[in-house]
N, C-alpha and C positions, 0 to 999 in steps of 0.2 A: 590725449587731454581726458580727463575721467567724465562720466555721463552719471547725472544724478535725475532722480524722480522725486519730485516733491508732492506733497498732499497738503490740499487746504480743505478745512471743513467750515462750510458757512451755515451756521445753525438756523437761518430763515430761508434757506434755499438760495438757489442761484439760477440766474438766467444766461442762456449761451451767448446772447447779446453783449451782456455787461462783460463775460469773460474774454470775447473777441476783442473788446474794447482794452482791456487791461492787456491781453497779449500783444496787440499793437503798440502800447505803450512800452512793454518790455523790449519789444524791437528796436524802438528808437533809443533806448537806454544801454542795451547789452554792450555795444562796441566800448563803452567807457570803463567796462570791468572784464574785458577779453571772454565774454560769454557768448554762447550761442543757444537761445532759446528754439527747440526743434519742434516739437509737437506739443498739443495738450488735449484733454479728454475731460467731460463735464457729465458728471450725473446731477441733472437739475433737482429731481425730486429728494435726493439723499443730501444736497449740497455739497457735493465733493468735486473738487479740481484737482486734476493730475498734470503736471507740467514735467516734461522731459526737456534736460537741458544739458548742453555739454558746457564745463565751467573748470576753470583751473583749481576752485574749491567750493565747498557748499557755501561758504560764507560770501564768494563772489556772487553766486546765483541769488542768494537772499539780498545781497545790496541792490541788484536790479529791480526786485520787485519792491523794495522800500523805496528808492527813487522814482520808480516809474508810477506806481498807486498806492504804496504803503500797504497792501496785502501781502504780508510774508505768510510763508507756508507754516503749518504746524508741524509737520515731519519733513525730513529730507533724507534720502537713501541714496549711496553709491551704488549704482547697477551696472551689469555688463548683459551685453546682449546674448543671446543664445540663439541656436538654428532650430 
């Protein structure tokens, strides 16, 4: 299954605790779309969130975010892991 990295840009900054809650909501909804959110990273000062997700498509990953909390990514990239 493809892996995607999505990027959220939050203009007013972001708190790690808020992202943790959003991620928890993603985990509750992901099964509906055949998606598996793997990890996330946060840059609180820059207002950036990066989510790593295994999904059948970028659209499926976006649907999880939309259903879970409404914060869809600004960008999403299909990525491959290197060593």
